[in-house]
DSSP file (Angstrom, degrees, kcal/mol; ACC not computed):
  #  RESIDUE AA STRUCTURE BP1 BP2  ACC     N-H-->O    O-->H-N    N-H-->O    O-->H-N    TCO  KAPPA ALPHA  PHI   PSI    X-CA   Y-CA   Z-CA
    1    1 A M              0   0    0      0, 0.0    72,-1.5     0, 0.0     2,-0.4   0.000 360.0 360.0 360.0 133.5  -56.0   94.3  228.2
    2    2 A K  E     -A   72   0A   0     70,-0.2     2,-0.4   134,-0.1    70,-0.2  -0.731 360.0-159.4 -85.9 136.3  -58.8   91.9  228.7
    3    3 A I  E     -A   71   0A   0     68,-2.9    68,-2.2    -2,-0.4     2,-0.5  -0.938  18.9-120.1-117.5 140.5  -58.8   89.0  226.1
    4    4 A H  E     -A   70   0A   0     -2,-0.4    45,-0.4    66,-0.2     2,-0.4  -0.680  31.0-166.9 -80.1 124.5  -61.8   86.9  225.3
    5    5 A Q  E     -A   69   0A   0     64,-3.3    64,-2.6    -2,-0.5     2,-0.4  -0.949  11.1-143.8-114.8 136.7  -61.3   83.2  226.0
    6    6 A L  E     -AB  68  47A   0     41,-2.6    41,-3.2    -2,-0.4     2,-0.4  -0.835  16.5-169.8 -99.0 135.4  -63.5   80.4  224.8
    7    7 A S  E     +AB  67  46A   0     60,-2.6    60,-2.7    -2,-0.4     2,-0.3  -0.984   9.6 168.7-123.5 134.5  -64.1   77.5  227.1
    8    8 A L  E     -AB  66  45A   0     37,-2.1    37,-2.8    -2,-0.4     2,-0.3  -0.999  32.5-117.5-146.6 151.9  -65.7   74.2  226.2
    9    9 A F  E     - B   0  44A   0     56,-0.6     2,-0.4    -2,-0.3    35,-0.2  -0.634  30.5-178.2 -82.9 138.5  -66.1   70.8  227.8
   10   10 A V  E     - B   0  43A   0     33,-2.5    33,-3.3    -2,-0.3     7,-0.1  -0.984  32.0-105.5-131.3 147.9  -64.7   67.8  226.0
   11   11 A E  E     - B   0  42A   0     -2,-0.4     2,-1.6    31,-0.2    31,-0.3  -0.411  31.7-116.2 -68.7 150.3  -64.8   64.1  227.1
   12   12 A N  S    S+     0   0    0     29,-2.1    -1,-0.1    -2,-0.1    30,-0.1  -0.607  79.1  99.3 -88.9  78.5  -61.7   62.7  228.6
   13   13 A K  S >  S-     0   0    0     -2,-1.6     3,-1.2     0, 0.0    28,-0.0  -0.967  81.8 -71.2-153.8 160.1  -61.1   60.1  225.9
   14   14 A P  T 3  S+     0   0    0      0, 0.0    -3,-0.0     0, 0.0    -2,-0.0  -0.225 111.0  21.5 -59.8 142.7  -58.9   59.8  222.9
   15   15 A G  T 3> S+     0   0    0      1,-0.0     4,-0.6     3,-0.0     3,-0.3   0.415  83.0 115.8  87.4   0.4  -59.7   61.9  219.9
   16   16 A Q  T <4  +     0   0    0     -3,-1.2     3,-0.1     1,-0.2    -5,-0.1   0.724  69.2  57.6 -78.6 -24.2  -61.8   64.6  221.5
   17   17 A L  T  > S+     0   0    0      1,-0.2     4,-1.7     2,-0.1    -1,-0.2   0.764  93.2  67.3 -79.6 -24.1  -59.5   67.5  220.8
   18   18 A V  H  > S+     0   0    0     -3,-0.3     4,-2.9     1,-0.2     5,-0.2   0.900  91.3  63.2 -64.7 -36.6  -59.5   67.1  217.1
   19   19 A G  H  X S+     0   0    0     -4,-0.6     4,-2.6     1,-0.2     5,-0.2   0.956 108.3  37.0 -54.5 -60.0  -63.2   68.0  216.7
   20   20 A P  H  > S+     0   0    0      0, 0.0     4,-2.2     0, 0.0    -1,-0.2   0.886 117.5  51.5 -62.0 -37.0  -63.0   71.6  217.9
   21   21 A C  H  X S+     0   0    0     -4,-1.7     4,-2.5     2,-0.2    -2,-0.2   0.880 109.7  50.7 -64.4 -37.5  -59.7   72.2  216.4
   22   22 A R  H  X S+     0   0    0     -4,-2.9     4,-3.1     2,-0.2     5,-0.2   0.939 107.9  54.1 -63.2 -48.6  -61.0   70.9  213.0
   23   23 A V  H  X S+     0   0    0     -4,-2.6     4,-1.0    -5,-0.2    -2,-0.2   0.934 113.1  41.9 -49.4 -52.6  -64.0   73.3  213.3
   24   24 A L  H  <>S+     0   0    0     -4,-2.2     5,-2.8     1,-0.2     3,-0.5   0.915 113.7  51.4 -66.3 -44.0  -61.8   76.2  213.8
   25   25 A G  H ><5S+     0   0    0     -4,-2.5     3,-1.7     1,-0.2    -2,-0.2   0.926 107.2  53.4 -59.0 -43.9  -59.3   75.2  211.2
   26   26 A D  H 3<5S+     0   0    0     -4,-3.1    -1,-0.2     1,-0.3    -2,-0.2   0.742 109.1  49.5 -64.6 -22.3  -62.1   74.8  208.6
   27   27 A Q  T 3<5S-     0   0    0     -4,-1.0    -1,-0.3    -3,-0.5    -2,-0.2   0.359 118.5-111.4 -97.3   6.4  -63.3   78.2  209.3
   28   28 A G  T < 5 +     0   0    0     -3,-1.7     2,-0.6    -4,-0.3    -3,-0.2   0.803  66.9 148.5  76.1  25.8  -59.8   79.7  208.9
   29   29 A I      < -     0   0    0     -5,-2.8     2,-0.4    -6,-0.1    -1,-0.3  -0.862  39.5-141.1-101.0 121.4  -59.6   80.6  212.6
   30   30 A N        -     0   0    0     -2,-0.6    20,-2.5    20,-0.4     2,-0.6  -0.681   7.3-135.7 -86.0 132.1  -56.1   80.5  214.1
   31   31 A I  E     -C   49   0A   0     -2,-0.4    18,-0.2    18,-0.2     3,-0.1  -0.788  20.1-175.7 -80.3 117.7  -55.6   79.1  217.6
   32   32 A L  E     -     0   0A   0     16,-2.7    72,-0.5    -2,-0.6     2,-0.3   0.845  65.6 -22.5 -87.0 -39.8  -53.2   81.5  219.4
   33   33 A T  E     -C   48   0A   0     15,-1.5    15,-2.4    70,-0.1    -1,-0.4  -0.976  63.0-171.0-163.7 161.4  -52.9   79.5  222.6
   34   34 A L  E     -C   47   0A   0     -2,-0.3     2,-0.3    13,-0.2    13,-0.2  -0.982   9.0-158.6-155.7 165.0  -54.8   76.9  224.5
   35   35 A N  E     -C   46   0A   0     11,-2.0    11,-3.1    -2,-0.3     2,-0.5  -0.995   5.5-159.0-148.3 137.8  -54.9   75.1  227.8
   36   36 A L  E     -C   45   0A   0     -2,-0.3     2,-0.5     9,-0.2     9,-0.2  -0.973   6.3-174.3-126.3 122.9  -56.6   71.8  228.7
   37   37 A A  E     -C   44   0A   0      7,-1.6     7,-2.8    -2,-0.5     2,-0.3  -0.958  18.2-164.3-114.0 130.7  -57.4   70.9  232.3
   38   38 A D  E     -C   43   0A   0     -2,-0.5     2,-0.3     5,-0.2     5,-0.2  -0.742  23.2-176.4-118.9 162.6  -58.8   67.4  232.9
   39   39 A T        -     0   0    0      3,-2.2     0, 0.0    -2,-0.3     0, 0.0  -0.742  54.9 -86.4-132.3-177.3  -60.5   65.3  235.4
   40   40 A S  S    S+     0   0    0     -2,-0.3     3,-0.1     1,-0.2   -28,-0.0   0.749 125.4  32.0 -66.9 -21.5  -61.2   61.5  235.0
   41   41 A E  S    S-     0   0    0      1,-0.3   -29,-2.1   -30,-0.1     2,-0.3   0.795 125.7  -1.3-102.5 -38.4  -64.5   62.2  233.1
   42   42 A F  E     -B   11   0A   0    -31,-0.3    -3,-2.2   -30,-0.1     2,-0.3  -0.925  54.5-136.7-150.1 167.4  -64.0   65.4  231.1
   43   43 A G  E     -BC  10  38A   0    -33,-3.3   -33,-2.5    -2,-0.3     2,-0.6  -0.921  15.4-132.5-127.5 161.5  -61.7   68.3  230.3
   44   44 A I  E     -BC   9  37A   0     -7,-2.8    -7,-1.6    -2,-0.3     2,-0.6  -0.940  21.5-158.0-110.9 105.8  -62.1   72.0  230.0
   45   45 A L  E     -BC   8  36A   0    -37,-2.8   -37,-2.1    -2,-0.6     2,-0.5  -0.744   7.2-166.5 -87.8 122.0  -60.5   73.2  226.8
   46   46 A R  E     -BC   7  35A   0    -11,-3.1   -11,-2.0    -2,-0.6     2,-0.4  -0.944   9.7-176.6-115.1 127.4  -59.7   76.9  227.0
   47   47 A L  E     -BC   6  34A   0    -41,-3.2   -41,-2.6    -2,-0.5     2,-0.5  -0.950  23.8-162.1-129.1 141.8  -58.7   78.7  223.7
   48   48 A I  E     + C   0  33A   0    -15,-2.4   -16,-2.7    -2,-0.4   -15,-1.5  -0.997  32.8 176.6-114.8 124.7  -57.6   82.1  222.7
   49   49 A V  E     - C   0  31A   0     -2,-0.5     2,-1.1   -45,-0.4     3,-0.4  -0.761  41.8-102.2-128.2 165.5  -58.2   82.5  219.0
   50   50 A D  S    S+     0   0    0    -20,-2.5   -20,-0.4    -2,-0.3    96,-0.1  -0.798 114.0  17.7 -86.4  95.2  -57.9   85.0  216.2
   51   51 A G  S  > S-     0   0    0     94,-1.4     4,-2.4    -2,-1.1    -1,-0.3   0.819  72.4-173.9 104.1  62.3  -61.6   86.0  215.8
   52   52 A W  H  > S+     0   0    0     93,-0.6     4,-3.1    -3,-0.4     5,-0.2   0.850  80.3  52.2 -63.4 -38.9  -63.2   84.8  219.1
   53   53 A E  H  > S+     0   0    0     93,-0.5     4,-2.3     2,-0.2    -1,-0.2   0.913 112.1  44.7 -69.6 -41.1  -66.9   85.7  218.0
   54   54 A R  H  > S+     0   0    0      2,-0.2     4,-2.5     1,-0.2    -1,-0.2   0.898 114.3  50.7 -65.1 -40.0  -66.6   83.7  214.7
   55   55 A A  H  X S+     0   0    0     -4,-2.4     4,-2.7     2,-0.2     5,-0.3   0.952 110.2  50.6 -62.6 -47.5  -64.9   80.8  216.7
   56   56 A R  H  X S+     0   0    0     -4,-3.1     4,-2.5     1,-0.2     5,-0.2   0.936 113.1  44.9 -51.5 -51.6  -67.7   80.9  219.3
   57   57 A D  H  X S+     0   0    0     -4,-2.3     4,-2.3     1,-0.2    -1,-0.2   0.894 112.9  49.6 -64.4 -40.6  -70.4   80.8  216.6
   58   58 A A  H  X S+     0   0    0     -4,-2.5     4,-1.2     2,-0.2    -1,-0.2   0.871 112.0  47.6 -67.2 -37.8  -68.8   78.1  214.6
   59   59 A L  H  <>S+     0   0    0     -4,-2.7     5,-2.4     2,-0.2    -2,-0.2   0.919 113.3  49.1 -68.0 -43.6  -68.2   75.8  217.7
   60   60 A R  H ><5S+     0   0    0     -4,-2.5     3,-1.5    -5,-0.3    -2,-0.2   0.901 108.0  52.8 -66.2 -39.2  -71.8   76.3  218.8
   61   61 A A  H 3<5S+     0   0    0     -4,-2.3    -1,-0.2     1,-0.3    -2,-0.2   0.813 106.9  54.8 -60.7 -30.9  -73.1   75.5  215.3
   62   62 A A  T 3<5S-     0   0    0     -4,-1.2    -1,-0.3    -3,-0.2    -2,-0.2   0.407 129.1 -98.6 -85.8   3.8  -71.0   72.3  215.5
   63   63 A G  T < 5S+     0   0    0     -3,-1.5     2,-0.3     1,-0.3    -3,-0.2   0.496  76.8 137.1  98.3   5.7  -72.8   71.4  218.8
   64   64 A Y      < -     0   0    0     -5,-2.4     2,-0.7    -6,-0.1    -1,-0.3  -0.639  53.8-128.8 -85.5 141.6  -70.3   72.5  221.4
   65   65 A V        -     0   0    0     -2,-0.3   -56,-0.6   -56,-0.2     2,-0.4  -0.818  34.5-168.4 -84.5 121.0  -71.3   74.3  224.5
   66   66 A V  E     -A    8   0A   0     -2,-0.7     2,-0.4   -58,-0.1   -58,-0.2  -0.923  13.3-164.8-121.0 134.8  -69.0   77.4  224.6
   67   67 A N  E     -A    7   0A   0    -60,-2.7   -60,-2.6    -2,-0.4     2,-0.5  -0.934  11.1-148.0-113.0 138.0  -68.5   79.8  227.5
   68   68 A V  E     +A    6   0A   0     -2,-0.4     2,-0.3   -62,-0.2   -62,-0.2  -0.932  26.5 160.0-108.7 129.7  -66.8   83.1  226.9
   69   69 A S  E     -A    5   0A   0    -64,-2.6   -64,-3.3    -2,-0.5     2,-0.4  -0.825  33.9-112.8-135.3 174.5  -64.7   84.7  229.7
   70   70 A E  E     -A    4   0A   0     -2,-0.3    47,-0.4   -66,-0.2     2,-0.3  -0.926  25.5-175.4-116.3 138.4  -62.0   87.3  230.0
   71   71 A V  E     -A    3   0A   0    -68,-2.2   -68,-2.9    -2,-0.4     2,-0.5  -0.846  24.1-120.8-120.1 165.6  -58.4   86.8  230.9
   72   72 A V  E     -AD   2 115A   0     43,-3.0    43,-2.5    -2,-0.3     2,-0.4  -0.925  17.7-148.5-109.2 123.2  -55.6   89.3  231.5
   73   73 A A  E     + D   0 114A   0    -72,-1.5    62,-2.2    -2,-0.5     2,-0.3  -0.791  22.9 175.0 -88.6 129.0  -52.4   89.3  229.4
   74   74 A V  E     -ED 134 113A   0     39,-2.2    39,-2.2    -2,-0.4     2,-0.3  -0.967  28.5-119.1-132.5 151.4  -49.3   90.4  231.1
   75   75 A E  E     - D   0 112A   0     58,-2.8     2,-0.4    -2,-0.3    37,-0.2  -0.651  28.2-175.2 -86.7 147.3  -45.7   90.6  230.1
   76   76 A V  E     - D   0 111A   0     35,-2.5    35,-3.0    -2,-0.3     2,-0.2  -0.994  35.1 -98.6-138.0 143.2  -43.1   88.7  232.1
   77   77 A D  E     - D   0 110A   0      5,-0.4     2,-1.7    -2,-0.4    33,-0.2  -0.451  32.1-132.4 -61.9 128.5  -39.3   88.7  231.8
   78   78 A H  S    S+     0   0    0     31,-3.1    -1,-0.1    -2,-0.2    32,-0.1  -0.596  71.7  91.5 -87.0  81.1  -38.3   85.7  229.8
   79   79 A R  S >  S-     0   0    0     -2,-1.7     3,-2.5     0, 0.0     4,-0.4  -0.969  90.4 -64.6-162.4 162.3  -35.5   84.6  232.2
   80   80 A P  T 3  S+     0   0    0      0, 0.0    -2,-0.0     0, 0.0    -3,-0.0  -0.385 124.9  15.5 -56.9 127.6  -35.0   82.3  235.2
   81   81 A G  T 3> S+     0   0    0     -2,-0.1     4,-2.0     3,-0.0     5,-0.2   0.360  91.0 116.5  89.8  -7.0  -37.1   83.8  238.0
   82   82 A G  H <> S+     0   0    0     -3,-2.5     4,-1.7     2,-0.2    -5,-0.4   0.875  77.6  45.4 -60.1 -42.8  -39.1   86.0  235.8
   83   83 A L  H  > S+     0   0    0     -4,-0.4     4,-2.9     2,-0.2     5,-0.2   0.909 111.4  53.7 -68.4 -42.8  -42.4   84.3  236.6
   84   84 A A  H  > S+     0   0    0      1,-0.2     4,-1.9     2,-0.2    -2,-0.2   0.896 108.0  50.0 -60.3 -40.6  -41.6   84.3  240.3
   85   85 A S  H  X S+     0   0    0     -4,-2.0     4,-1.4     2,-0.2    -1,-0.2   0.883 111.1  48.9 -62.4 -42.1  -41.0   88.0  240.2
   86   86 A L  H >X S+     0   0    0     -4,-1.7     4,-1.8     1,-0.2     3,-0.5   0.957 110.5  50.7 -62.7 -49.6  -44.3   88.6  238.5
   87   87 A L  H 3X S+     0   0    0     -4,-2.9     4,-2.3     1,-0.3    -2,-0.2   0.812 103.4  59.0 -62.9 -31.1  -46.1   86.4  240.9
   88   88 A E  H 3X S+     0   0    0     -4,-1.9     4,-2.0    -5,-0.2    -1,-0.3   0.885 108.4  46.8 -61.2 -39.2  -44.6   88.3  243.9
   89   89 A R  H <X S+     0   0    0     -4,-1.4     4,-1.5    -3,-0.5    -2,-0.2   0.825 108.1  54.1 -75.9 -29.0  -46.2   91.4  242.5
   90   90 A V  H  <>S+     0   0    0     -4,-1.8     5,-1.7     2,-0.2    -2,-0.2   0.888 110.9  47.7 -63.3 -41.6  -49.5   89.7  241.9
   91   91 A D  H ><5S+     0   0    0     -4,-2.3     3,-1.7     1,-0.2    -2,-0.2   0.891 106.7  55.9 -64.1 -40.2  -49.3   88.8  245.6
   92   92 A Q  H 3<5S+     0   0    0     -4,-2.0    -1,-0.2     1,-0.3    -2,-0.2   0.852 106.2  51.7 -58.8 -37.7  -48.4   92.3  246.6
   93   93 A A  T 3<5S-     0   0    0     -4,-1.5    -1,-0.3    -5,-0.1    -2,-0.2   0.461 112.6-125.6 -79.6  -0.7  -51.6   93.4  244.8
   94   94 A Q  T < 5 +     0   0    0     -3,-1.7     2,-0.4     1,-0.2    -3,-0.2   0.906  55.7 153.8  57.4  46.9  -53.5   90.9  246.8
   95   95 A L      < -     0   0    0     -5,-1.7     2,-0.6    28,-0.0    -1,-0.2  -0.872  39.6-141.6-110.7 135.9  -55.1   89.2  243.8
   96   96 A A        -     0   0    0     -2,-0.4    22,-0.4    -5,-0.0     2,-0.4  -0.886  15.4-144.8 -97.1 119.8  -56.1   85.6  243.7
   97   97 A I        -     0   0    0     -2,-0.6    20,-0.2     1,-0.2     3,-0.1  -0.726  10.1-166.0 -87.0 130.9  -55.3   83.8  240.4
   98   98 A E  S    S-     0   0    0     18,-3.2     2,-0.3    -2,-0.4    -1,-0.2   0.888  72.4 -27.7 -80.0 -45.6  -57.9   81.2  239.3
   99   99 A Y  E     -F  116   0A   0     17,-0.8    17,-2.6     2,-0.0    -1,-0.4  -0.972  59.1-154.9-162.0 167.0  -55.6   79.8  236.7
  100  100 A V  E     +F  115   0A   0     -2,-0.3     2,-0.3    15,-0.2    15,-0.2  -0.995  12.4 170.2-145.4 144.0  -52.7   80.8  234.4
  101  101 A Y  E     -F  114   0A   0     13,-2.0    13,-3.2    -2,-0.3     2,-0.2  -0.977  35.3 -97.0-151.6 161.8  -51.2   79.6  231.1
  102  102 A A  E     -F  113   0A   0     -2,-0.3    11,-0.3    11,-0.2     2,-0.2  -0.479  26.9-130.9 -80.2 142.9  -48.6   80.8  228.7
  103  103 A F  E     -     0   0A   0      9,-2.7     9,-0.3    -2,-0.2   -70,-0.1  -0.671  21.0-128.1 -86.1 150.2  -49.4   82.7  225.5
  104  104 A T  E    S+     0   0A   0    -72,-0.5     2,-0.4    -2,-0.2    -1,-0.1   0.520  85.3  66.6 -83.9  -1.9  -47.7   81.2  222.4
  105  105 A H  E     +     0   0A   0      7,-0.1     7,-0.5    37,-0.0     2,-0.2  -0.902  55.6 173.2-120.4 142.7  -46.1   84.5  221.3
  106  106 A G  E     -F  111   0A   0     -2,-0.4     2,-0.3     5,-0.2     5,-0.2  -0.733  21.6-136.3-130.1-174.2  -43.4   86.7  222.9
  107  107 A R  E >   -F  110   0A   0      3,-2.0     3,-2.0    -2,-0.2     2,-0.1  -0.891  60.9 -48.1-151.8 118.3  -41.5   89.8  222.0
  108  108 A G  T 3  S-     0   0    0     -2,-0.3    -1,-0.0     1,-0.3    -2,-0.0  -0.374 124.3 -14.0  62.9-124.9  -37.7   90.2  222.5
  109  109 A D  T 3  S+     0   0    0     -2,-0.1   -31,-3.1    -3,-0.1     2,-0.4   0.133 120.5  93.1 -97.8  18.9  -36.9   89.3  226.1
  110  110 A K  E <   -DF  77 107A   0     -3,-2.0    -3,-2.0   -33,-0.2     2,-0.3  -0.882  52.6-167.8-113.3 142.6  -40.5   89.3  227.2
  111  111 A A  E     -DF  76 106A   0    -35,-3.0   -35,-2.5    -2,-0.4     2,-0.4  -0.810  17.1-132.8-116.9 167.0  -42.9   86.4  227.3
  112  112 A V  E     -D   75   0A   0     -7,-0.5    -9,-2.7    -9,-0.3     2,-0.3  -0.968  18.4-173.3-123.5 137.2  -46.7   86.8  227.8
  113  113 A I  E     -DF  74 102A   0    -39,-2.2   -39,-2.2    -2,-0.4     2,-0.5  -0.907  19.6-131.3-125.4 158.2  -48.9   84.9  230.1
  114  114 A C  E     -DF  73 101A   0    -13,-3.2   -13,-2.0    -2,-0.3     2,-0.4  -0.940  21.9-168.1-111.8 125.7  -52.6   84.8  230.5
  115  115 A L  E     -DF  72 100A   0    -43,-2.5   -43,-3.0    -2,-0.5     2,-0.5  -0.931  10.7-149.3-117.2 138.2  -54.1   85.1  234.0
  116  116 A R  E     + F   0  99A   0    -17,-2.6   -18,-3.2    -2,-0.4   -17,-0.8  -0.926  22.6 172.8-108.7 127.2  -57.7   84.5  235.0
  117  117 A F        -     0   0    0     -2,-0.5     3,-0.3   -47,-0.4   -47,-0.2  -0.833  43.9-113.9-123.4 163.4  -59.1   86.6  237.9
  118  118 A D  S    S+     0   0    0    -22,-0.4     2,-0.5    -2,-0.3    -1,-0.1   0.882 112.6  26.8 -62.4 -39.7  -62.6   86.9  239.3
  119  119 A D     >  -     0   0    0      1,-0.1     4,-2.4     2,-0.0    -1,-0.3  -0.917  69.9-169.4-130.1 101.5  -62.8   90.6  238.2
  120  120 A A  H  > S+     0   0    0     -2,-0.5     4,-2.5    -3,-0.3     5,-0.2   0.889  86.5  50.0 -64.9 -38.3  -60.6   91.3  235.2
  121  121 A D  H  > S+     0   0    0      2,-0.2     4,-2.0     1,-0.2    -1,-0.2   0.935 111.9  45.9 -66.5 -45.8  -61.0   95.1  235.5
  122  122 A A  H  > S+     0   0    0      2,-0.2     4,-2.3     1,-0.2    -1,-0.2   0.907 113.4  52.5 -60.6 -40.3  -60.2   95.3  239.2
  123  123 A A  H  X S+     0   0    0     -4,-2.4     4,-3.3     1,-0.2     5,-0.2   0.927 107.1  50.3 -60.5 -47.6  -57.2   93.0  238.5
  124  124 A I  H  X S+     0   0    0     -4,-2.5     4,-2.5     1,-0.2    -1,-0.2   0.910 112.4  48.3 -60.5 -43.7  -55.8   95.1  235.7
  125  125 A A  H  X S+     0   0    0     -4,-2.0     4,-1.6     2,-0.2    -1,-0.2   0.919 114.2  45.3 -65.3 -43.3  -56.1   98.2  238.0
  126  126 A A  H  X S+     0   0    0     -4,-2.3     4,-1.2     2,-0.2    -2,-0.2   0.899 113.3  50.2 -67.8 -43.7  -54.3   96.5  240.9
  127  127 A L  H ><>S+     0   0    0     -4,-3.3     5,-2.9     1,-0.2     3,-0.6   0.928 109.5  50.1 -61.0 -46.1  -51.6   95.0  238.6
  128  128 A Q  H ><5S+     0   0    0     -4,-2.5     3,-1.2     1,-0.2    -1,-0.2   0.833 105.3  58.7 -60.9 -35.1  -50.9   98.4  237.1
  129  129 A K  H 3<5S+     0   0    0     -4,-1.6    -1,-0.2     1,-0.3    -2,-0.2   0.789 108.5  44.4 -68.4 -26.9  -50.6  100.0  240.5
  130  130 A V  T <<5S-     0   0    0     -4,-1.2    -1,-0.3    -3,-0.6    -2,-0.2   0.240 124.9-100.3 -99.3  13.0  -47.8   97.6  241.5
  131  131 A G  T < 5 +     0   0    0     -3,-1.2    -3,-0.2     1,-0.3    -2,-0.1   0.676  67.0 153.0  87.2  18.9  -46.0   98.0  238.2
  132  132 A V      < -     0   0    0     -5,-2.9     2,-1.2    -6,-0.2    -1,-0.3  -0.724  47.8-124.6 -82.3 126.3  -47.1   94.8  236.4
  133  133 A P        -     0   0    0      0, 0.0   -58,-2.8     0, 0.0     2,-0.4  -0.548  26.3-163.9 -76.5 100.2  -47.0   95.5  232.6
  134  134 A V  B     -E   74   0A   0     -2,-1.2     2,-0.5   -60,-0.2   -60,-0.3  -0.697  27.5-113.1 -81.6 129.6  -50.4   94.6  231.4
  135  135 A V        -     0   0    0    -62,-2.2   -62,-0.3    -2,-0.4     3,-0.1  -0.558  28.5-170.6 -70.5 119.6  -50.4   94.1  227.6
  136  136 A A  S    S+     0   0    0     -2,-0.5     2,-0.3     1,-0.2    -1,-0.2   0.794  72.0  10.6 -75.3 -35.5  -52.4   96.9  226.0
  137  137 A S        -     0   0    0      2,-0.1    -1,-0.2  -136,-0.1     0, 0.0  -0.997  57.2-144.1-148.1 139.7  -52.5   95.4  222.6
  138  138 A L    >>  +     0   0    0     -2,-0.3     3,-2.4     6,-0.1     4,-0.8   0.353  59.5 129.1 -91.4   8.4  -51.5   92.0  221.2
  139  139 A D  T 34 S+     0   0    0      1,-0.3    -2,-0.1     2,-0.2     4,-0.1  -0.454  76.7  24.7 -61.0 130.3  -50.2   93.7  218.0
  140  140 A G  T 34 S+     0   0    0     -2,-0.1    -1,-0.3     2,-0.0     3,-0.1   0.235 111.5  73.7  94.6 -15.1  -46.7   92.3  217.5
  141  141 A Y  T <4 S-     0   0    0     -3,-2.4     2,-0.2     1,-0.5    -2,-0.2   0.550 117.7 -64.3-102.1 -11.6  -47.4   89.2  219.5
  142  142 A G  S  < S-     0   0    0     -4,-0.8    -1,-0.5   -37,-0.1     2,-0.1  -0.640  70.3 -58.3 138.2 163.1  -49.6   87.5  216.8
  143  143 A S        +     0   0    0     -2,-0.2     2,-0.1    -3,-0.1    -4,-0.1  -0.456  44.2 172.9 -76.6 142.5  -52.8   88.4  215.2
  144  144 A L        +     0   0    0     -2,-0.1    -6,-0.1   -94,-0.1   -94,-0.1  -0.627  16.6 167.5-149.0  82.0  -56.0   88.7  217.3
  145  145 A G              0   0    0      1,-0.2   -94,-1.4    -2,-0.1   -93,-0.6  -0.389 360.0 360.0 -91.7 172.0  -58.8   90.0  215.2
  146  146 A G              0   0    0    -95,-0.2   -93,-0.5   -96,-0.1    -1,-0.2   0.325 360.0 360.0  47.7 360.0  -62.6   90.2  215.8
């Protein structure tokens, strides 16, 4: 399943994360997972939220520049070596991962991670071909509306 991810730049100084989080909270939008990658000057805040279109619009209205991209959610065994086994299959599929981060919900003995590829559709097809369980729906992992 392709999941819409919001990305925005934030300055790399204290207090910069509260703004976008407050905007989303005031709109009743739940942050399901996030990732922050930083440099000395700025950071890229990546968010998966419940209601990405409303979140995008609210953040833009608040003055943030928001980019929307797609990530792929896959299940991984929640055990030592589970991620390594998944990454071996990603390598077998000859896919280059741009970045990866964990989803905040799991189910049973499975965890979910989000992977960013250059072409999400091609990556999904390649992952399925080598037996990687791509998450078809996030129902049961947390709410993901709109």
